[in-house]
C-alpha positions in Angstrom: 100.1 106.6 147.1 99.9 109.6 149.4 97.5 112.6 149.2 100.0 114.7 147.3 100.3 112.1 144.6 96.6 111.7 144.3 95.9 115.4 144.2 98.5 116.0 141.4 96.6 114.0 138.7 93.4 115.7 139.7 94.9 119.1 139.4 96.3 118.1 136.0 92.9 116.9 134.9 91.2 120.1 136.1 93.8 122.2 134.3 93.4 120.2 131.1 89.6 120.5 131.1 89.7 124.2 131.9 92.3 124.9 129.2 90.3 122.9 126.6 87.1 124.7 127.5 88.8 128.1 127.4 90.4 127.4 124.0 87.7 125.5 122.2 84.5 125.3 124.3 82.6 128.2 122.7 83.3 127.0 119.1 82.5 123.4 120.0 79.2 124.4 121.6 78.2 126.4 118.5 79.2 123.6 116.2 77.2 121.0 118.1 74.2 123.3 118.7 73.9 124.0 114.9 73.7 120.3 114.2 71.3 119.5 117.0 68.6 122.1 116.1 69.9 124.6 118.7 69.4 122.1 121.6 72.0 123.8 123.8 71.6 121.5 126.8 72.2 118.4 124.7 75.1 120.2 123.0 76.7 120.9 126.3 76.4 117.2 127.2 78.1 116.2 124.0 80.9 118.7 124.6 81.4 117.3 128.1 81.6 113.8 126.7 84.2 114.9 124.1 86.4 116.6 126.6 86.2 113.6 128.9 87.3 111.4 126.1 90.1 113.8 125.2 91.3 113.7 128.8 91.2 109.9 128.9 93.1 109.6 125.7 95.4 112.6 126.1 98.5 110.4 126.9 98.0 108.1 123.9 97.1 110.9 121.5 100.1 113.0 122.6 98.1 116.1 121.7 98.4 119.3 123.6 95.4 121.5 124.4 96.1 123.6 121.4 96.7 120.8 119.0 93.6 118.8 120.0 91.0 121.0 118.2 90.6 118.9 115.0 90.3 115.7 117.1 87.6 117.4 119.3 85.6 118.5 116.4 85.7 115.0 114.9 84.6 113.5 118.2 81.8 116.0 118.7 80.7 115.4 115.0 80.6 111.6 115.7 78.6 112.2 118.9 76.1 114.3 117.0 75.7 111.6 114.4 75.2 109.0 117.2 72.6 111.4 118.7 70.7 111.6 115.4 70.8 107.8 115.0 69.4 107.4 118.5 66.6 109.8 117.9 65.7 108.0 114.6 65.5 104.7 116.4 63.5 106.1 119.3 61.9 109.4 118.2 60.7 111.7 121.0 57.1 112.9 121.2 57.0 116.5 119.9 54.8 118.8 121.9 53.9 122.3 120.9 54.1 124.7 123.7 50.5 125.7 123.3 49.4 122.1 123.9 51.2 121.7 127.2 49.0 122.6 130.2 51.2 123.9 133.0 49.4 123.7 136.4 49.5 126.9 138.4 49.7 126.6 142.1 47.1 129.1 143.0 45.7 127.1 146.0 42.2 126.8 144.4 42.3 123.0 144.5 43.2 123.0 148.1 40.5 125.5 149.0 37.8 123.6 147.1 38.9 120.3 148.8 38.9 121.9 152.2 35.4 123.2 151.5 34.1 119.8 150.4 35.7 118.1 153.4 34.1 120.6 155.8 30.7 120.0 154.2 31.2 116.2 154.5 32.2 116.6 158.2 28.8 118.3 158.7 27.2 114.9 157.8 28.8 113.3 160.8 27.6 113.3 164.3 29.1 115.6 166.9 30.9 112.6 168.6 32.4 111.5 165.3 33.6 115.0 164.4 35.0 115.4 167.9 37.0 112.1 167.7 38.3 112.9 164.2 39.3 116.4 165.3 41.3 115.0 168.2 43.0 112.1 166.4 43.5 113.4 162.9 43.5 117.2 163.1 45.2 117.6 166.5 47.3 114.4 166.0 46.5 113.1 169.5 47.0 109.4 170.4 44.1 107.2 171.2 45.0 107.3 174.9 45.2 111.1 174.9 42.0 111.5 173.0 40.3 109.1 175.5 41.5 111.2 178.3 40.4 114.5 176.7 37.0 113.2 175.8 36.5 111.3 179.1 35.7 107.9 177.4 37.6 104.6 177.3 40.2 104.0 174.6 38.1 101.3 173.0 35.3 103.8 172.5 37.7 106.2 170.8 38.8 103.4 168.4 35.3 102.4 167.5 34.1 106.0 167.1 37.1 106.7 164.9 36.4 103.7 162.8 32.7 104.6 162.2 33.5 108.2 161.7 36.0 107.4 159.0 33.4 105.1 157.3 30.8 107.9 157.5 33.3 110.5 156.2 34.2 108.2 153.3 30.5 107.8 152.4 30.0 111.5 152.5 33.0 112.2 150.3 31.9 109.5 147.8 28.4 111.1 147.7 30.1 114.4 146.8 32.2 112.8 144.0 35.5 113.2 145.7 36.2 109.5 146.2 35.5 106.8 143.6 
């Protein structure tokens, strides 16, 4: 099978779907939405499923795009019934819009956290703050930090370890960590 033979069925499928949507899409969508309590997104999903089924069975049905309307409405009606049955078996949790808290990204949380971390850093010694600044805030390696601070790499590692323990205690005392 060459590219031209493969492209031809796809073009036919696209044409079929476009024609069905142009001829019946608006009416099918309104039909489904009325039966799904105006859930337009779910209605669109059901219409897509119905058109896909129509395309898959177009050869066996022998229906043209124009003559397929009753069949499509029957399939959409059956899909709506299936949807209602599925909801009855597994009902969704209904939320009123007033009950849903939508977080607003105003940066306040980040600002407060930064303030608390700065306060906690004040509890550390200058050497501990310095080693954390170099390794965590500046992203330097242990070797680079050792060179910048003029101490052996092992000292950087131990200072980092004890600084992180002290910082954890300070943040726990402030109620940030549990």
